[in-house]
N, C-alpha and C positions, 0 to 999 in steps of 0.2 A: 345767187352770187356764190362763186366757188373760191375757196381759200386753198392756196397751194402751200404745203408745208415742206420746207427744204431741210434735209438732213445734212449736218456738217460733214464735209468731205475732208480728206487728208490735207488738201491744199489749204482749206479754210482754217483747219486746226493749226497747221504750221504757221500761217500768217498771223493768227491771233495769239499764239503762244503755245506753250507745251500742253499736250493732252493730259488728261487726268492720270492715265496710266503711267505717263512719263515722269510725273512728279515724284520726288524723293521724300517720302514721309518720315516720321520719326522712327528711329530704330526700335525694334521690338527687343524685349529683354534677352531673348535667345541670341540675337545678333551681338548685343553688347557682351554677353558672356563669351561668345566665340572670339571676339576681338581681344578680350582680356586674357583668355587662355593662350592665344597666339603671341601676345605681348609679354607674358610672364617669363618665358625662357630667355628672351632677349634682355629683359630687365634684370633677371638674376645673373646672367652672364656679364652684363655691363657692370653690375654691382661688384661681382667677384673679381673681375680682371682689371677694372679701372678705378672705381670709387674707393673700394677698401684698400688696395695698395697705395693709392694717392694719399688717403687720410693717414695711413700707417707711416708713409714716408715723411709726411709733415710732422707727425709725432716723434719719429726717430731723429729728425733734424735738430730737435732742441736738446738732445742728450749726447753725451760722449762717454766713452769707456776709458777708465784710467786703471793703472796697475800700481799696486804698492810694492815696496821692497825692491826698488831699482828695476821694476818691470817683471819681477819673478813672482810677485805675490798674487793674491786673488784679484780678479777683475771686478771693478765697481762701475756701475752706470750712474753718472751724475748729470744733473740738469745744468745746462750751460747757456740757456736762452738763445740769443741770436749769434753766439760766437762762431758757430759753424758757418753761418751765412757770411759773416765778416771775413773769415779765413778764405772761403771760396772766392768771394768777390775781390779780394786783394791778392789772390794767387796769380802770378803772371802766366803760369801754364794754363790755367782755366780760361783766362781772358784771351790768350793766344788761340786756344781751341775754338772759342766762339768766333774769333776772326777768321780762322781757317774754314769753319762751317759756313759762315756768311759768304766768303769768297766762292766756295763751292756752289752755294745756292744761286748766287748772281750769275754764274756761268751755266749751271745745269738746267734750272727751271725754264729760262727763255728758249734754250736749245730744244728741250724736250717738248714743250708746248708747241713751238713753231714747227718743229720737225714732224710731230705727230699730226698736227692739223694739216700740214702740207700733204703728207702721205694720204690722209683721209680724203682731202679734196681731190687728189689725183684718182683715188679709187672711185670717188663719186662722180667723176667726170664722164662724159659720154664716150670718150675715147678709150676708157679702161676696158681691158679684157682679162678674163680669168680672175675675177674678184675674189672668189672663195679660196682659190689656191694662194693668191697673194696674201690674204688675211691669215691663212694658216702658216705660211712661211714667216710672216712678220711676228706672229704670236709665239712661235716656237722658242725663241730665246727667253721669253718670260717663263716658259714652262720648266726651264732649267733652274735648279736651286741657286740662290745667290752666291753661296759659298763655292759651288762648283764653277760658276761663271768667273768668280774672282780668281780661282786657281788657274783656270784656262788663260785668263789675261795676264796673270803673273808669269806664267810660262812664256807668253809671247813678249813680255816686257823685259825679261831677264837676259842680260848679255851672256853669251857663251852657249846658251841652250835654245835661244829663240831663232826659229827659221826666218822670221821676218827681219830681225836685226842682221842675221847672217847674209840675207839677200841684199839688204841695203848696204852692208859693208862691202859686198862685191862690187857695188856701184860707187864706192868711195863716198858713201853717205853715212855719217855718224849721228845717231839720234839717241839721246839718253832719256827714255820715257820716265825713269825714276829719279831724274835730276830735279833741281830746284825749280827750273823754269817750266817743266812739263808735268810736275807731280799732280797738281790739281786737274789739268786737262786729262791726264791718264785716269784719274778717279772718275771724272765726268764721263769719259768714254765707256768705262765698264757699266755705269748706271744707265747710260743711253742705250747701250746694246740690249740691256734687259728690259727697259721700260718703254722704248719707242713703239714697238709693235702692240703692246697691251693698250696704250693710250690711243693709238691709231684706231683700234677696233672700237673704243669708246666714242671717239669723234665720228667715226663712220656711221655708227648706230644713230648718233644724234642727227647727222646729215640726212639719214634715211627718213627721219621723222619730219623733215621740212616739207610742207605741203607742195605738191607738184604744181598746183595752180600758181603759186608764187613764182616758180621757175618759168612757167609758161608766160606769165605777165612780164617778167624781165626780158624774155626772148622777144616778145612782141614790141617792147619798148626799144629794142635794138641793142641791148646789153650783150657784150661778148662774154666768153667763158671766164676770162680773168676778172672782169668787172662784176659779173654775177657772183663769182666766188667771194670777192672781197667786200662787195657792197650788200649782198643779199644773204649768202649762206653763212658767212662768219658771224654777222650780228645775230642771226637766228640761233646759233649754237653757243652763244655767249655763256649761258648757264653751265654748259658742259666744260667750257674752257676754264671758268672760275673754279668748278669742282676739281678738275684735274690739277690746276695750279695749287689749290688748297691742300689736297692730299699729298702732292709731291713735296710741298713745303714741309709738311709734318714729317714725312718720311726722310727728307734730307737732314732735318735737325737731329735725327736719330742715326746718322751715319756711323757705322761700326764695322761691319764685316769686311768691306773692301780695304780700308786702311789697316785693319788688324792683320790681314794677310800680307799686305805690301810691306808691313813693318819687318817681315822676315827677310826682305830683299834690299831694303834701303835704310840707312840710319836717319834719314830725314823724317821718317814717320816714327815718332816716339810713342811711349806708352800712354801719353796724355794728348794725343794728336787731335782728337775730337772730344766734345763733351761726354759722349757715351763711353769713350775709352777712359776718360778721366774718372768717371763714376765707377767703371769696372775696376780700374787700378786701385782706387781708394777703398773699395769694398772688399775685393778678393786678394789684393796683394798687401795692403796695409791694414786690413780688417778694421777700417775706420768707417763704420756704418753710418754714424751721425753725419760725417762729412759727405759721404756718398749720397745720403738722403737729402742733405741741404742742396747739393749740386743738382740732384734730380728735380727737386722742387723749383729751383731757379730755371732749369731747362723747361719744365712744364709751363712756368709763367711766361718765358720767352716765346714758347710755341703758341700759347693762347694770344699773346699780344700781336705777334706777326700774323696769325690767322685772322684776328679781328681787323687788323689793318688792311689785309687783302680783301676781306668782305666789305669793309667800308669803301675802299677804293673802287671796287667793282660796282657797288650800288650807286655811287656818285657818277660813275661812267655810264651806267644804264640810264640814269635820270637825265644826264646831259644829252 
């Protein structure tokens, strides 16, 4: 009687599970040390530029500087508890700056996310040509420093020197980009010009990671290009959309450069137009570091709350 011994083939191993060599065993001490060494610089940098300043700002927010002798005496730092927070929260200019920033966010984030995603979907479509060139052209505005971009747009917005406004005036069209009605859209336009291409590249990279088998299955089911984009591609890059929205939200709450420059051209942008401008004015114009620290802590809390709300909303949407 003859017994035939069969050696396991690649097919049988794949059907039965992972092979022994493919299993991930416990990390050896050398690997753990390498991971720790790579994480230490990030941890130190995060501690130095985020944790320590945040804790110090919280500490400063409970103190105030007072001067004796009608303001000409020596400065004294006194503990005032939550008084700085009360002053900030009851200051109409700070509350108004929060309202301006929220209005900016409501307009800017949907336009940025939708515009970037649309551009990425067009680049990922089968009809797109010259993708590398298009990505480079779209990314170029982001490579320009924000302050330079703001100066360029300030030149285009200012009556008397703007060639755009001069051309429109020749057509008997009068537009005041720095007026009350168009001030927020003008700020949004500057930010869109710089951020649209950058986020388009992020979305395009996420779309490239979508399995081609999924696209082929959608085509076999008879889905057209638009339906495939909306029903297949967009849900699969949801994580990238949430990430972009989160980072854009955090950046929008720190709006500073663009309105600071526009303040030179319009009286509608005051020194406390946004929360960051309020903090800057309190710290460096009034030397009230306790008040500036309290406003910074409140802005940090608002940023954390809104980021948490976005994360919760996106997780509920994913479960639904």
